[in-house]
Structures are given as structure tokens and as C-alpha cells.
N, C-alpha and C positions, 0 to 999 in steps of 0.2 A: 277640703275633705269632702269625699263623696257622700251624698245623702243615702242613708240606709233605706233600702227598698223592701217593704214587707208586704207579701201577698195578703189580701184581705178575704177571709172566709165570709160567705153570705150570712153566717149566723152571728157575726160580730155586730153588736149594737152600739157599743162605744169602744173605740180603739185608739191607735196612736196618732190619729190625725187631729185630735183635739187636745186641749190641756186639762182634761177632766181628772177627777180624783182617783179613778180606778177604771179598769177595763171591764166590759160587760159582754158576755157571750151567751146566746140563746141555746138552751138545751132542749126545751119543749115549748109549746104554746103557753105554758103556765109558769115555767121556771127559767130564769136566766142566772148564770154564774157571774159573780163579781169577784175580781181578783186585784189585790194591791199588795205593796210591801213598802215599809218605811223603817228606817233606823236612825238613831240620833247619838251624838256624843253626850257625855254626862253634863247636865246643867245644874245639878244639885250635888251636895256632898254625900248625902245619905244614899247608899246603894239601893235600898229597898224602894225609896221614893223615886229614884231614877228609873228603876224598872217599871214602876206604876205609870210614870209619865210617858215612857217610851211606848208601852202597850196601849195606853189611852189614846195617844197620838196615832198609832197605827190603825186602830179600829175605827177611827173617825172617818176615814175615807169611805168605808162601807156605809156608814150611817148617812154621809153626805150624798150618796147615790140613791138613797131611799131603801137600802137593803138591810138584811139581817146577817151578821157575821156568824159563821158556823164553826170553822176550824182555823187553827193558826200553827205556824212553824216559827221557832225562834231563830233569829239571825244574830250571831255573836262574833265580834272581832275583839279579841282579848289579848292584852300585853302580858303574857305569863311571867315575864321577868320583872314586872312593875307592881302588879297587884296579886294578892293571895286568892286562891280558889274560894275561900270563904266569902270574899267580896263578890265574886261572880255568883255564888249561890244566893246571896242576898238580893242581887239584881234580878235573878230569875224568879225568886220567890215573890218579889214585888210585882213582876209582870204576871205571874200566875194568879196573884190575888185579883188582878183586874180581869183576867180571862174568866175566873170563877164568877165574879160579879156579873159579867156580861153573858155568861152561859155559853162560852166559846171553848171548844175542845182543843187542847194542845196535842198535836200529833207527832212532834219531834222538833228537829231543827238542825242547824249546822254551825260549827264554830271554826275559826282560824286564828292562829297566832298573828297579831297585828300590833304595830307600835302604838296605835291610837285605839282606845276603848270605844266600841260602838255596840249598840244593842237595839233591836227592834223586832218586828214580826212581819211575816208574810201571811196575809189573811184571805180566806175564801168565804164568800157569803152568797146569799141568793136574793133575788128580787123578781117580781112579776115583770115580764118584758114590757108590759104597757104602763108600768109605774116607775120606770127608771127616772131618777132626777139627774139632770146634767147642769153644768155650770154656765150654760149660755141660754139665751131666750128671754132676757128682760124685755118688758114692754112699756110703752108710755102709759102712765096712769098707775104703774106699780109703786108700792112702797118697799123700802129696803129695811129688813129687820136683821139685827145682830143678836145672837143668843148669849154671848159671853163678853166680858169687859176686855179691853185692850191693854197692852203694856207689859206682857211677860218678858219680852226681850230686854226692855229697859230695866225692869226690876231685877232680872237675873244679872244684868251688867253691874248694877249697884251691889248685888250680893257678892259677885266676884271681886269687886273693889273694896269689900269690907265696909261699905257705907250704907247698907240697907237696914232699915228698922225690921226686927224679927217679925213683927206683925204684918208688915208689907210683904215680906218673903213668904209668910204663911198664906196670905191671900193669893199670891201668885201660884203657889203649889196647889191650893184648893181648886183654882181655876184649871190648871193643867191636868189634874187628876179627875176632873168631872167628866164622865162619859157623855158623849153627845147622843147616846141612845134615847133618852127620854125626850130630848129636844127634837130628834128625828121623828119620834112617835107623834109629837104634836103636829107634824106636817101632814099626817095621814088624813085624807078626805078634804084637803084644802087645795086651792088652785095655785100650786107652786110653779112659777115659770122658770126659775133658775135657783140652784142651790149649790153651795160649796162650803168647805170649812176653811177658816182663816189660819194659815200657817206661815211658812217662810217668806212669802211674797208680801206679807202685811195686808192690811185692809185695802189699800189702794191698788196693790198689785193684783189681788184677787178680784176686785171690781173691774179692773182692766180686762181680765179674762172673761168676766161675765158679760160685758157689753160687746166684746169682740170688735167687729167692723160694723155693727148695727148703727143706724142713724138715731141714736138716743143719747141723752145727757142725764147723768146721775148727779143729783144735788145732795150733798151730805151736810147736815146741820151739825156744826162742830159742838154746839152745846148739848146735843142729844147723844153724842158718842160716849158710851160707858167706859170708864177708866179704872184699872186696878189701883187701889189705894197706894199712894207713893209714886206712881208712874209719872205724873205731871211734875212733881217736885224733883225727881231724879233727872228727868229730861231737861228741865230748866237749868240744872247744874252741869249739864253737858255729859251725863252718863248715857251715852248713845252707842248702841252696838254698830259695828261696821256694816252689817246687813241693812240697816236703815238707809244708809247712803246709796247702797246698790239698788235698793227698791225704788228710791226716788229717781235714780237715773233710768231705771227700767220703765217706769211709768212715763217719765219725761213730760213733754208739753201737753200730753193728753189731760193732765190734771192741773187745775189752777186753784190757788189758795188765796182767799180774800185777805188783804193786808191786816185787817182787824182781828183775824183768827189768832188766838194766843199761839206763840211760837212753839210751846211745848206740845200743844194739841196737833199742830201742823207736822211735828216730828212723829208723834205717837201713831198717827194714821198710816205711817210707812214702816212702823216698827215690826220686825219679823217676829211672828208668834210661834210658840210651840204648843201644840194641842189646843188650838183656839176654838172658838165657837162656830156655829153654823151661820152663814150669811145667805139670806133668803130674799128673793124677789117675788112678790105676789101682789094681786090686786089690792089697792089701798083700802077698799072696803072690808078686807079680811084681816088687815094687819093688827088692829087693836085686839081682836079675839085671839089671834095667834100669840101676841105678847102676854095676854092674860093666861093662856094655857101654859106658856113657857114659865111664867112666874109660879104657877101652881105646881109644876112638875120639878121645881128645884133649880130654875135658872133665874135668879132674882135680878140679874143685870141685863136681861133681855130688853131691847129698846127698838123703837122705830127710829132709824138714824137718817133716813133720806127718802127721796122720791125720784121717779124717772119721768122724763119729759121727751117729747119729740125734739130732734135736733138735725141740723144739716150734716153733722159729722159726729162720731163718737167723742164724748167728753165727760169729764168728771170735774165738778166744782165743789169746793169746800167753802161754806159760807158761815158767818158768825151766828 
């Protein structure tokens, strides 16, 4: 298949040539436009909560780029012969509740009849052109900070299997509906070298994007990685989503796992996340203060999970 050739305008700050979370286009010397879209299939039974998670997930890309979301458009693929319109209304109400909390104006949207239910948003935001955060640029001497616990994919797999403790499911929902807005605000004024949000590629997949082809090695401390309650238990029981195996294959030999790292943790770091936390690389001297700020703003699971060192080639190592 031929590669799509896209002409690049001189005002494009972040475009299609990277794996960043959103596109960024300069409007003036003071304002750049951020654009993104995302939609997901239902991962919970409650339509209202599904709507909340989908919009929280969609807004996250704007926050990960250092921006402020302004407007949104709904994206709906709806099987009219399977679900009632009341179900769709509840999904949209859940999404609207998050937009209201985030101060984002809904401008409309588009729907199609589709065999598989999907919902999400296209979001437009703004950022100063000199303060755009991207998902590359980690440097030796950096610390790696994660703002939310991992394990939503595994807990949701347990829910679908009817084997999840309701308290564990509730913890996963709280994580997936927690906006990254306040976490992003904690980054302001700090020396952030790279930032992204952890979603479908899992922690390791997004770390792979962050280091790119740079001669750095990221060392992840398995004991420091925050886990959603129940995630380790379900992983050890084999309740693993298929996406975890794809993520492991995607990262490949770039990542090595010390044999003494618990197997369930070695799985969870590849677990595909929905509406995950921010993953930040910044100077180690600033990491503790960032974590304290994250805890104070409602991100109790924020942790320093690793460090960055010089290396002959890109690498990720998970150590006990």
C-alpha cells in the first residue's frame, strides 16, 4: 500500500510525522490550535458511565499536549436495531456531564447507524506555541512520573467475565472518569521534557514512543508502579485482554523484564489502558515536588516509577 503523502503547512507545530496525542497548528505568535478525536466501544454496562469514560478519554489528549480544551463534537456509531434511543440519550448525558465539568462547549456532532456501538468526541483546544508538550524528548537524568494507577484493561476483562469484585470495578471507573485536567495543571512552570497519556499501547508502548530512537535507557521500578486494586489478582488468574499480547509484541526486544519481577506486574505494564494517566519525563530534581502537587490535586496514585540514563541504544528495563 502506498504511503499517504500530506503536504505540511509551515504553521504545523505537531503533525502526522510523529505519534503524538494530537495535532497542533499555529494561529498566531500567542495561540496554537490543538485538535484530536477519539471514540471507544462500551467497556461498562452503565450507559451514563460509558459516556463519562469516553469523553474523559477524548479530552485527555489535549491535556497531554499542555493545552486547554475549548469545544467538542460528538461522534456516535449506534446500532439502532439493538439499543433503544433512551440508551443513547444516557450515553450522551454522561459525556455532557464531563464536558460541563471541564468547561468545554459542545457544538454538535454526527451519528451513523453501525452494527457496533461507538462513542467519543472530536476536541479542539488551544496552547501557547512555545508551551506545547510532546511525547518525545526524554533526557538522561530524568525521572519518569505516572499520575494514575495501571490495570483498567485487566479489571475490565474481569468485569466482562463476571469475576470482578464490585469494589475493584468501582476503583477502575473512578480512575477512568478522573480528568487529567488537574494533573496537567501541575506541570505548568516545570521542566517537562516529554509527556503523553497512557492509553491503548499500555505503559511500555507509550514509553517506547517517548524514547523513540534516542540513545537512552528507561529503568522502571516494578515495585513503584501503582496498580488499581484487584489488577494483580486478576492478572495472576489469567484474566488478560488480548491487547496486552499485542502491546508486548509491539514493544518487542526493546524491553527486558528481570526474571524476579512478579509475572502479574510484568503483564500489567503492557495492559492497554482506557483514559489512563499522564506519563511525564522531567529532571529528577523536580519529580518529588511534582508528585506532591499531583497528590494535592486529587491524583493519589501518582508515583515516580523510573529513571532515564544514557545508553548506546534505546532500551526499557523493568527491574524488581
